[in-house]
PyMOL Python script that loads the backbone (N, CA, C, O; Angstrom):
from pymol import cmd

cmd.read_pdbstr("""\
ATOM      1  N   MET A   1    -125.439 218.884 -45.631  1.00  0.00           N
ATOM      2  CA  MET A   1    -125.722 217.840 -46.923  1.00  0.00           C
ATOM      3  C   MET A   1    -124.891 218.466 -48.201  1.00  0.00           C
ATOM      4  O   MET A   1    -124.971 219.606 -48.660  1.00  0.00           O
ATOM      5  N   LEU A   2    -124.001 217.273 -48.668  1.00  0.00           N
ATOM      6  CA  LEU A   2    -122.702 217.417 -49.784  1.00  0.00           C
ATOM      7  C   LEU A   2    -123.485 217.253 -51.026  1.00  0.00           C
ATOM      8  O   LEU A   2    -123.631 216.064 -51.308  1.00  0.00           O
ATOM      9  N   TYR A   3    -124.207 218.337 -52.120  1.00  0.00           N
ATOM     10  CA  TYR A   3    -124.623 218.118 -53.127  1.00  0.00           C
ATOM     11  C   TYR A   3    -123.654 218.775 -54.505  1.00  0.00           C
ATOM     12  O   TYR A   3    -123.234 219.932 -54.519  1.00  0.00           O
ATOM     13  N   VAL A   4    -123.454 217.899 -55.468  1.00  0.00           N
ATOM     14  CA  VAL A   4    -122.533 218.351 -56.459  1.00  0.00           C
ATOM     15  C   VAL A   4    -121.129 219.008 -56.113  1.00  0.00           C
ATOM     16  O   VAL A   4    -120.761 220.045 -56.663  1.00  0.00           O
ATOM     17  N   GLY A   5    -120.464 218.423 -55.285  1.00  0.00           N
ATOM     18  CA  GLY A   5    -119.181 219.055 -54.550  1.00  0.00           C
ATOM     19  C   GLY A   5    -119.274 220.732 -54.058  1.00  0.00           C
ATOM     20  O   GLY A   5    -118.430 221.611 -54.229  1.00  0.00           O
ATOM     21  N   THR A   6    -120.754 220.826 -53.323  1.00  0.00           N
ATOM     22  CA  THR A   6    -120.670 221.908 -52.136  1.00  0.00           C
ATOM     23  C   THR A   6    -121.924 221.796 -51.577  1.00  0.00           C
ATOM     24  O   THR A   6    -122.849 221.310 -52.227  1.00  0.00           O
ATOM     25  N   HIS A   7    -122.125 222.368 -49.934  1.00  0.00           N
ATOM     26  CA  HIS A   7    -122.686 222.208 -49.178  1.00  0.00           C
ATOM     27  C   HIS A   7    -124.111 222.842 -49.572  1.00  0.00           C
ATOM     28  O   HIS A   7    -124.240 223.836 -50.287  1.00  0.00           O
ATOM     29  N   ASP A   8    -125.194 222.083 -48.973  1.00  0.00           N
ATOM     30  CA  ASP A   8    -126.588 222.594 -49.197  1.00  0.00           C
ATOM     31  C   ASP A   8    -127.201 222.983 -48.050  1.00  0.00           C
ATOM     32  O   ASP A   8    -127.481 222.143 -47.195  1.00  0.00           O
ATOM     33  N   THR A   9    -127.459 224.181 -47.901  1.00  0.00           N
ATOM     34  CA  THR A   9    -128.181 224.358 -47.025  1.00  0.00           C
ATOM     35  C   THR A   9    -129.734 225.336 -47.070  1.00  0.00           C
ATOM     36  O   THR A   9    -130.197 226.130 -46.252  1.00  0.00           O
ATOM     37  N   THR A  10    -130.260 224.839 -48.454  1.00  0.00           N
ATOM     38  CA  THR A  10    -131.560 224.856 -48.876  1.00  0.00           C
ATOM     39  C   THR A  10    -132.213 224.428 -48.030  1.00  0.00           C
ATOM     40  O   THR A  10    -131.774 223.382 -47.555  1.00  0.00           O
ATOM     41  N   ILE A  11    -133.742 225.050 -47.323  1.00  0.00           N
ATOM     42  CA  ILE A  11    -135.007 224.522 -47.131  1.00  0.00           C
ATOM     43  C   ILE A  11    -135.257 222.816 -47.515  1.00  0.00           C
ATOM     44  O   ILE A  11    -135.307 221.814 -46.801  1.00  0.00           O
ATOM     45  N   SER A  12    -135.407 223.070 -49.249  1.00  0.00           N
ATOM     46  CA  SER A  12    -136.000 221.882 -49.520  1.00  0.00           C
ATOM     47  C   SER A  12    -135.039 220.837 -50.339  1.00  0.00           C
ATOM     48  O   SER A  12    -135.317 220.091 -51.278  1.00  0.00           O
ATOM     49  N   GLY A  13    -133.715 221.072 -49.590  1.00  0.00           N
ATOM     50  CA  GLY A  13    -132.837 219.898 -50.016  1.00  0.00           C
ATOM     51  C   GLY A  13    -132.058 220.297 -51.234  1.00  0.00           C
ATOM     52  O   GLY A  13    -131.121 219.547 -51.509  1.00  0.00           O
ATOM     53  N   SER A  14    -132.276 221.420 -52.090  1.00  0.00           N
ATOM     54  CA  SER A  14    -131.974 221.104 -53.798  1.00  0.00           C
ATOM     55  C   SER A  14    -130.868 222.070 -53.686  1.00  0.00           C
ATOM     56  O   SER A  14    -130.325 222.405 -52.634  1.00  0.00           O
ATOM     57  N   ARG A  15    -130.518 222.585 -55.157  1.00  0.00           N
ATOM     58  CA  ARG A  15    -129.998 223.424 -55.086  1.00  0.00           C
ATOM     59  C   ARG A  15    -130.190 224.827 -55.369  1.00  0.00           C
ATOM     60  O   ARG A  15    -129.311 225.597 -55.755  1.00  0.00           O
ATOM     61  N   ASN A  16    -131.620 225.156 -55.111  1.00  0.00           N
ATOM     62  CA  ASN A  16    -132.086 226.440 -54.837  1.00  0.00           C
ATOM     63  C   ASN A  16    -133.568 226.227 -53.896  1.00  0.00           C
ATOM     64  O   ASN A  16    -134.205 225.175 -53.842  1.00  0.00           O
ATOM     65  N   ASP A  17    -133.762 226.948 -53.498  1.00  0.00           N
ATOM     66  CA  ASP A  17    -135.096 227.031 -52.705  1.00  0.00           C
ATOM     67  C   ASP A  17    -136.117 227.551 -53.578  1.00  0.00           C
ATOM     68  O   ASP A  17    -136.972 228.134 -52.913  1.00  0.00           O
ATOM     69  N   PHE A  18    -136.356 227.563 -54.822  1.00  0.00           N
ATOM     70  CA  PHE A  18    -137.608 227.918 -55.799  1.00  0.00           C
ATOM     71  C   PHE A  18    -138.774 227.351 -55.306  1.00  0.00           C
ATOM     72  O   PHE A  18    -139.764 228.030 -55.032  1.00  0.00           O
ATOM     73  N   LEU A  19    -138.706 225.922 -55.152  1.00  0.00           N
ATOM     74  CA  LEU A  19    -139.578 225.103 -54.684  1.00  0.00           C
ATOM     75  C   LEU A  19    -140.546 225.536 -53.497  1.00  0.00           C
ATOM     76  O   LEU A  19    -141.753 225.770 -53.436  1.00  0.00           O
ATOM     77  N   ALA A  20    -139.652 225.540 -52.712  1.00  0.00           N
ATOM     78  CA  ALA A  20    -140.158 225.850 -51.016  1.00  0.00           C
ATOM     79  C   ALA A  20    -141.014 227.348 -51.235  1.00  0.00           C
ATOM     80  O   ALA A  20    -142.151 227.568 -50.818  1.00  0.00           O
ATOM     81  N   LEU A  21    -140.070 228.384 -52.068  1.00  0.00           N
ATOM     82  CA  LEU A  21    -140.744 229.593 -52.263  1.00  0.00           C
ATOM     83  C   LEU A  21    -142.019 229.462 -52.913  1.00  0.00           C
ATOM     84  O   LEU A  21    -142.952 230.138 -52.480  1.00  0.00           O
ATOM     85  N   ASN A  22    -142.209 228.636 -53.960  1.00  0.00           N
ATOM     86  CA  ASN A  22    -143.258 228.773 -54.634  1.00  0.00           C
ATOM     87  C   ASN A  22    -144.500 228.112 -53.841  1.00  0.00           C
ATOM     88  O   ASN A  22    -145.592 228.675 -53.907  1.00  0.00           O
ATOM     89  N   LEU A  23    -144.364 227.048 -53.169  1.00  0.00           N
ATOM     90  CA  LEU A  23    -145.320 226.133 -52.004  1.00  0.00           C
ATOM     91  C   LEU A  23    -145.600 227.475 -51.236  1.00  0.00           C
ATOM     92  O   LEU A  23    -146.757 227.863 -51.393  1.00  0.00           O
ATOM     93  N   TRP A  24    -144.787 228.305 -50.414  1.00  0.00           N
ATOM     94  CA  TRP A  24    -145.016 229.534 -49.583  1.00  0.00           C
ATOM     95  C   TRP A  24    -146.000 230.231 -50.452  1.00  0.00           C
ATOM     96  O   TRP A  24    -147.091 230.362 -49.898  1.00  0.00           O
ATOM     97  N   TYR A  25    -145.947 230.583 -51.327  1.00  0.00           N
ATOM     98  CA  TYR A  25    -146.411 231.491 -52.396  1.00  0.00           C
ATOM     99  C   TYR A  25    -147.766 230.979 -52.312  1.00  0.00           C
ATOM    100  O   TYR A  25    -148.613 231.375 -51.511  1.00  0.00           O
ATOM    101  N   VAL A  26    -147.925 230.043 -53.218  1.00  0.00           N
ATOM    102  CA  VAL A  26    -149.303 229.300 -53.023  1.00  0.00           C
ATOM    103  C   VAL A  26    -150.201 228.819 -52.101  1.00  0.00           C
ATOM    104  O   VAL A  26    -151.418 228.634 -52.073  1.00  0.00           O
ATOM    105  N   PHE A  27    -149.325 228.675 -51.397  1.00  0.00           N
ATOM    106  CA  PHE A  27    -150.101 228.807 -49.754  1.00  0.00           C
ATOM    107  C   PHE A  27    -150.931 229.976 -49.269  1.00  0.00           C
ATOM    108  O   PHE A  27    -152.088 230.174 -48.897  1.00  0.00           O
ATOM    109  N   GLN A  28    -149.709 230.725 -49.458  1.00  0.00           N
ATOM    110  CA  GLN A  28    -150.641 232.033 -49.090  1.00  0.00           C
ATOM    111  C   GLN A  28    -151.740 232.505 -49.589  1.00  0.00           C
ATOM    112  O   GLN A  28    -152.477 233.184 -48.873  1.00  0.00           O
ATOM    113  N   LYS A  29    -152.097 232.211 -51.050  1.00  0.00           N
ATOM    114  CA  LYS A  29    -152.666 232.645 -52.005  1.00  0.00           C
ATOM    115  C   LYS A  29    -153.998 231.338 -51.476  1.00  0.00           C
ATOM    116  O   LYS A  29    -154.962 231.825 -50.885  1.00  0.00           O
ATOM    117  N   LYS A  30    -154.009 230.195 -51.638  1.00  0.00           N
ATOM    118  CA  LYS A  30    -154.722 229.570 -51.525  1.00  0.00           C
ATOM    119  C   LYS A  30    -155.435 229.235 -49.759  1.00  0.00           C
ATOM    120  O   LYS A  30    -156.491 228.666 -49.480  1.00  0.00           O
ATOM    121  N   GLY A  31    -154.461 229.796 -48.880  1.00  0.00           N
ATOM    122  CA  GLY A  31    -155.114 229.327 -47.645  1.00  0.00           C
ATOM    123  C   GLY A  31    -154.882 227.880 -47.299  1.00  0.00           C
ATOM    124  O   GLY A  31    -154.859 227.065 -48.221  1.00  0.00           O
ATOM    125  N   ALA A  32    -154.675 227.415 -45.829  1.00  0.00           N
ATOM    126  CA  ALA A  32    -155.013 226.487 -45.266  1.00  0.00           C
ATOM    127  C   ALA A  32    -156.117 225.285 -45.403  1.00  0.00           C
ATOM    128  O   ALA A  32    -156.038 224.074 -45.609  1.00  0.00           O
ATOM    129  N   LYS A  33    -157.122 226.161 -45.199  1.00  0.00           N
ATOM    130  CA  LYS A  33    -158.563 225.737 -45.311  1.00  0.00           C
ATOM    131  C   LYS A  33    -158.492 224.722 -47.111  1.00  0.00           C
ATOM    132  O   LYS A  33    -158.568 223.496 -47.190  1.00  0.00           O
ATOM    133  N   VAL A  34    -158.364 225.506 -48.094  1.00  0.00           N
ATOM    134  CA  VAL A  34    -157.662 224.803 -49.598  1.00  0.00           C
ATOM    135  C   VAL A  34    -157.200 223.605 -49.305  1.00  0.00           C
ATOM    136  O   VAL A  34    -157.920 222.607 -49.276  1.00  0.00           O
ATOM    137  N   PHE A  35    -156.061 223.604 -49.084  1.00  0.00           N
ATOM    138  CA  PHE A  35    -155.072 222.986 -48.854  1.00  0.00           C
ATOM    139  C   PHE A  35    -155.522 221.554 -48.280  1.00  0.00           C
ATOM    140  O   PHE A  35    -155.084 220.596 -48.917  1.00  0.00           O
ATOM    141  N   LYS A  36    -156.332 221.268 -47.170  1.00  0.00           N
ATOM    142  CA  LYS A  36    -156.636 220.629 -46.256  1.00  0.00           C
ATOM    143  C   LYS A  36    -157.990 220.082 -47.123  1.00  0.00           C
ATOM    144  O   LYS A  36    -158.293 218.938 -46.786  1.00  0.00           O
ATOM    145  N   GLU A  37    -158.771 220.599 -48.056  1.00  0.00           N
ATOM    146  CA  GLU A  37    -159.965 220.045 -48.708  1.00  0.00           C
ATOM    147  C   GLU A  37    -159.218 219.382 -49.906  1.00  0.00           C
ATOM    148  O   GLU A  37    -159.711 218.329 -50.310  1.00  0.00           O
ATOM    149  N   GLU A  38    -158.117 219.839 -50.522  1.00  0.00           N
ATOM    150  CA  GLU A  38    -157.582 219.192 -51.949  1.00  0.00           C
ATOM    151  C   GLU A  38    -156.711 217.621 -51.597  1.00  0.00           C
ATOM    152  O   GLU A  38    -156.733 216.552 -52.205  1.00  0.00           O
ATOM    153  N   GLY A  39    -155.832 218.135 -50.108  1.00  0.00           N
ATOM    154  CA  GLY A  39    -155.629 216.881 -49.402  1.00  0.00           C
ATOM    155  C   GLY A  39    -156.761 216.138 -49.046  1.00  0.00           C
ATOM    156  O   GLY A  39    -156.817 215.497 -50.095  1.00  0.00           O
ATOM    157  N   LYS A  40    -157.520 215.802 -48.523  1.00  0.00           N
ATOM    158  CA  LYS A  40    -158.927 215.374 -48.038  1.00  0.00           C
ATOM    159  C   LYS A  40    -159.200 214.203 -49.916  1.00  0.00           C
ATOM    160  O   LYS A  40    -159.018 212.995 -50.071  1.00  0.00           O
ATOM    161  N   GLN A  41    -159.655 215.240 -50.932  1.00  0.00           N
ATOM    162  CA  GLN A  41    -159.702 214.660 -52.215  1.00  0.00           C
ATOM    163  C   GLN A  41    -159.146 214.053 -52.578  1.00  0.00           C
ATOM    164  O   GLN A  41    -159.716 213.159 -53.204  1.00  0.00           O
ATOM    165  N   CYS A  42    -157.448 213.989 -52.505  1.00  0.00           N
ATOM    166  CA  CYS A  42    -156.824 213.237 -53.087  1.00  0.00           C
ATOM    167  C   CYS A  42    -156.778 211.832 -52.302  1.00  0.00           C
ATOM    168  O   CYS A  42    -156.678 210.858 -53.048  1.00  0.00           O
ATOM    169  N   ILE A  43    -156.827 211.598 -51.094  1.00  0.00           N
ATOM    170  CA  ILE A  43    -157.171 210.583 -50.247  1.00  0.00           C
ATOM    171  C   ILE A  43    -158.440 209.976 -50.758  1.00  0.00           C
ATOM    172  O   ILE A  43    -158.527 208.748 -50.760  1.00  0.00           O
ATOM    173  N   LYS A  44    -159.535 210.786 -51.236  1.00  0.00           N
ATOM    174  CA  LYS A  44    -160.552 209.946 -51.479  1.00  0.00           C
ATOM    175  C   LYS A  44    -160.365 209.186 -52.899  1.00  0.00           C
ATOM    176  O   LYS A  44    -160.778 208.046 -53.112  1.00  0.00           O
ATOM    177  N   ASN A  45    -159.513 210.186 -54.058  1.00  0.00           N
ATOM    178  CA  ASN A  45    -159.091 209.443 -55.417  1.00  0.00           C
ATOM    179  C   ASN A  45    -158.634 208.349 -54.862  1.00  0.00           C
ATOM    180  O   ASN A  45    -159.175 207.305 -55.227  1.00  0.00           O
ATOM    181  N   ALA A  46    -157.803 208.285 -54.093  1.00  0.00           N
ATOM    182  CA  ALA A  46    -156.325 206.925 -53.843  1.00  0.00           C
ATOM    183  C   ALA A  46    -157.280 205.851 -53.572  1.00  0.00           C
ATOM    184  O   ALA A  46    -156.992 204.712 -53.942  1.00  0.00           O
ATOM    185  N   THR A  47    -158.625 206.133 -52.837  1.00  0.00           N
ATOM    186  CA  THR A  47    -159.087 205.233 -52.077  1.00  0.00           C
ATOM    187  C   THR A  47    -160.200 204.513 -53.070  1.00  0.00           C
ATOM    188  O   THR A  47    -160.623 203.374 -52.873  1.00  0.00           O
ATOM    189  N   TYR A  48    -160.543 205.236 -54.002  1.00  0.00           N
ATOM    190  CA  TYR A  48    -161.744 205.015 -55.179  1.00  0.00           C
ATOM    191  C   TYR A  48    -160.660 204.341 -55.997  1.00  0.00           C
ATOM    192  O   TYR A  48    -160.764 203.122 -55.864  1.00  0.00           O
ATOM    193  N   LEU A  49    -159.843 204.621 -56.646  1.00  0.00           N
ATOM    194  CA  LEU A  49    -158.497 204.004 -57.617  1.00  0.00           C
ATOM    195  C   LEU A  49    -158.512 202.687 -57.031  1.00  0.00           C
ATOM    196  O   LEU A  49    -159.072 201.861 -57.751  1.00  0.00           O
ATOM    197  N   THR A  50    -157.989 202.168 -55.755  1.00  0.00           N
ATOM    198  CA  THR A  50    -158.232 201.016 -55.008  1.00  0.00           C
ATOM    199  C   THR A  50    -159.052 200.603 -55.429  1.00  0.00           C
ATOM    200  O   THR A  50    -158.973 200.123 -56.560  1.00  0.00           O
ATOM    201  N   GLN A  51    -160.223 200.594 -54.720  1.00  0.00           N
ATOM    202  CA  GLN A  51    -161.514 199.859 -54.783  1.00  0.00           C
ATOM    203  C   GLN A  51    -161.687 199.772 -56.379  1.00  0.00           C
ATOM    204  O   GLN A  51    -162.144 198.698 -56.772  1.00  0.00           O
ATOM    205  N   LYS A  52    -161.498 200.390 -57.009  1.00  0.00           N
ATOM    206  CA  LYS A  52    -162.172 199.708 -58.590  1.00  0.00           C
ATOM    207  C   LYS A  52    -161.456 199.050 -59.048  1.00  0.00           C
ATOM    208  O   LYS A  52    -161.910 198.267 -59.882  1.00  0.00           O
ATOM    209  N   LEU A  53    -159.978 199.010 -58.757  1.00  0.00           N
ATOM    210  CA  LEU A  53    -158.637 198.271 -59.444  1.00  0.00           C
ATOM    211  C   LEU A  53    -158.969 196.416 -58.535  1.00  0.00           C
ATOM    212  O   LEU A  53    -158.587 195.265 -58.745  1.00  0.00           O
ATOM    213  N   LYS A  54    -159.682 196.964 -57.736  1.00  0.00           N
ATOM    214  CA  LYS A  54    -159.976 195.184 -57.033  1.00  0.00           C
ATOM    215  C   LYS A  54    -160.873 194.779 -57.578  1.00  0.00           C
ATOM    216  O   LYS A  54    -161.030 193.626 -57.979  1.00  0.00           O
ATOM    217  N   GLU A  55    -161.889 196.051 -57.707  1.00  0.00           N
ATOM    218  CA  GLU A  55    -163.362 194.881 -58.241  1.00  0.00           C
ATOM    219  C   GLU A  55    -163.138 194.585 -59.664  1.00  0.00           C
ATOM    220  O   GLU A  55    -163.977 193.906 -60.255  1.00  0.00           O
ATOM    221  N   ASN A  56    -161.845 195.128 -60.426  1.00  0.00           N
ATOM    222  CA  ASN A  56    -161.373 194.535 -61.760  1.00  0.00           C
ATOM    223  C   ASN A  56    -160.348 193.680 -61.489  1.00  0.00           C
ATOM    224  O   ASN A  56    -159.433 193.618 -62.311  1.00  0.00           O
ATOM    225  N   GLU A  57    -160.304 192.895 -60.339  1.00  0.00           N
ATOM    226  CA  GLU A  57    -159.561 191.803 -60.214  1.00  0.00           C
ATOM    227  C   GLU A  57    -157.977 192.466 -60.311  1.00  0.00           C
ATOM    228  O   GLU A  57    -157.079 191.717 -60.699  1.00  0.00           O
ATOM    229  N   ALA A  58    -157.765 193.405 -60.073  1.00  0.00           N
ATOM    230  CA  ALA A  58    -156.292 193.662 -59.362  1.00  0.00           C
ATOM    231  C   ALA A  58    -156.170 193.628 -58.074  1.00  0.00           C
ATOM    232  O   ALA A  58    -156.369 194.593 -57.335  1.00  0.00           O
ATOM    233  N   SER A  59    -155.849 192.559 -57.740  1.00  0.00           N
ATOM    234  CA  SER A  59    -155.755 192.258 -56.201  1.00  0.00           C
ATOM    235  C   SER A  59    -154.253 192.994 -55.898  1.00  0.00           C
ATOM    236  O   SER A  59    -154.149 193.273 -54.703  1.00  0.00           O
ATOM    237  N   GLN A  60    -153.635 193.192 -56.320  1.00  0.00           N
ATOM    238  CA  GLN A  60    -152.287 193.742 -55.629  1.00  0.00           C
ATOM    239  C   GLN A  60    -152.484 194.905 -55.846  1.00  0.00           C
ATOM    240  O   GLN A  60    -151.822 195.617 -56.601  1.00  0.00           O
ATOM    241  N   CYS A  61    -153.445 195.224 -55.185  1.00  0.00           N
ATOM    242  CA  CYS A  61    -153.624 197.406 -54.995  1.00  0.00           C
ATOM    243  C   CYS A  61    -153.454 197.617 -53.787  1.00  0.00           C
ATOM    244  O   CYS A  61    -154.224 196.888 -53.161  1.00  0.00           O
ATOM    245  N   TRP A  62    -152.974 198.105 -53.262  1.00  0.00           N
ATOM    246  CA  TRP A  62    -152.738 198.544 -51.939  1.00  0.00           C
ATOM    247  C   TRP A  62    -153.074 200.017 -51.406  1.00  0.00           C
ATOM    248  O   TRP A  62    -152.090 200.709 -51.666  1.00  0.00           O
ATOM    249  N   PRO A  63    -153.969 200.714 -50.825  1.00  0.00           N
ATOM    250  CA  PRO A  63    -153.459 202.492 -50.373  1.00  0.00           C
ATOM    251  C   PRO A  63    -152.717 202.410 -49.308  1.00  0.00           C
ATOM    252  O   PRO A  63    -152.544 201.372 -48.669  1.00  0.00           O
ATOM    253  N   PHE A  64    -152.300 203.349 -49.086  1.00  0.00           N
ATOM    254  CA  PHE A  64    -151.571 203.643 -47.921  1.00  0.00           C
ATOM    255  C   PHE A  64    -152.047 204.550 -46.853  1.00  0.00           C
ATOM    256  O   PHE A  64    -152.005 205.756 -47.099  1.00  0.00           O
ATOM    257  N   SER A  65    -152.500 204.150 -45.690  1.00  0.00           N
ATOM    258  CA  SER A  65    -153.516 204.783 -44.700  1.00  0.00           C
ATOM    259  C   SER A  65    -152.787 206.545 -44.872  1.00  0.00           C
ATOM    260  O   SER A  65    -151.670 207.048 -44.752  1.00  0.00           O
ATOM    261  N   LYS A  66    -154.281 207.055 -45.239  1.00  0.00           N
ATOM    262  CA  LYS A  66    -154.102 208.293 -44.957  1.00  0.00           C
ATOM    263  C   LYS A  66    -152.958 209.209 -45.688  1.00  0.00           C
ATOM    264  O   LYS A  66    -152.220 210.118 -45.307  1.00  0.00           O
ATOM    265  N   SER A  67    -153.177 208.512 -46.946  1.00  0.00           N
ATOM    266  CA  SER A  67    -152.308 209.213 -48.196  1.00  0.00           C
ATOM    267  C   SER A  67    -153.012 209.028 -49.203  1.00  0.00           C
ATOM    268  O   SER A  67    -154.020 208.322 -49.233  1.00  0.00           O
ATOM    269  N   ASN A  68    -152.394 209.843 -50.410  1.00  0.00           N
ATOM    270  CA  ASN A  68    -152.802 209.626 -51.513  1.00  0.00           C
ATOM    271  C   ASN A  68    -152.185 209.095 -52.335  1.00  0.00           C
ATOM    272  O   ASN A  68    -152.218 209.555 -53.477  1.00  0.00           O
ATOM    273  N   HIS A  69    -151.320 207.809 -52.003  1.00  0.00           N
ATOM    274  CA  HIS A  69    -150.319 206.745 -52.864  1.00  0.00           C
ATOM    275  C   HIS A  69    -151.405 205.412 -52.410  1.00  0.00           C
ATOM    276  O   HIS A  69    -152.088 205.192 -51.410  1.00  0.00           O
ATOM    277  N   CYS A  70    -151.182 204.733 -53.607  1.00  0.00           N
ATOM    278  CA  CYS A  70    -151.487 203.450 -53.450  1.00  0.00           C
ATOM    279  C   CYS A  70    -150.589 202.920 -54.258  1.00  0.00           C
ATOM    280  O   CYS A  70    -150.055 203.603 -55.132  1.00  0.00           O
ATOM    281  N   SER A  71    -150.266 201.461 -54.050  1.00  0.00           N
ATOM    282  CA  SER A  71    -149.019 200.685 -54.712  1.00  0.00           C
ATOM    283  C   SER A  71    -149.798 199.764 -55.517  1.00  0.00           C
ATOM    284  O   SER A  71    -150.878 199.436 -55.026  1.00  0.00           O
ATOM    285  N   PHE A  72    -149.516 199.317 -56.551  1.00  0.00           N
ATOM    286  CA  PHE A  72    -149.997 198.191 -56.992  1.00  0.00           C
ATOM    287  C   PHE A  72    -148.775 197.694 -57.857  1.00  0.00           C
ATOM    288  O   PHE A  72    -148.841 196.623 -58.460  1.00  0.00           O
TER     289      PHE A  72
END
""", "prot")
cmd.dss("prot")
cmd.show_as("cartoon", "prot")
cmd.util.cbc("prot")
cmd.orient("prot")
């Protein structure tokens, strides 16, 4: 990848690997089980938000399947 006039060979595709290193560190501290639980909670939150917006007639809201994102 060419980025700001130089080849980028970092894992994260940015100018440095700090984000990837930070993610690795947090993953090591918390563990996979905690990340899975947090991910499931994020998906529940997105579903809840979508339901509440639709109840309040914000019908232009759609959740993304198995994702913590919703579009409106």
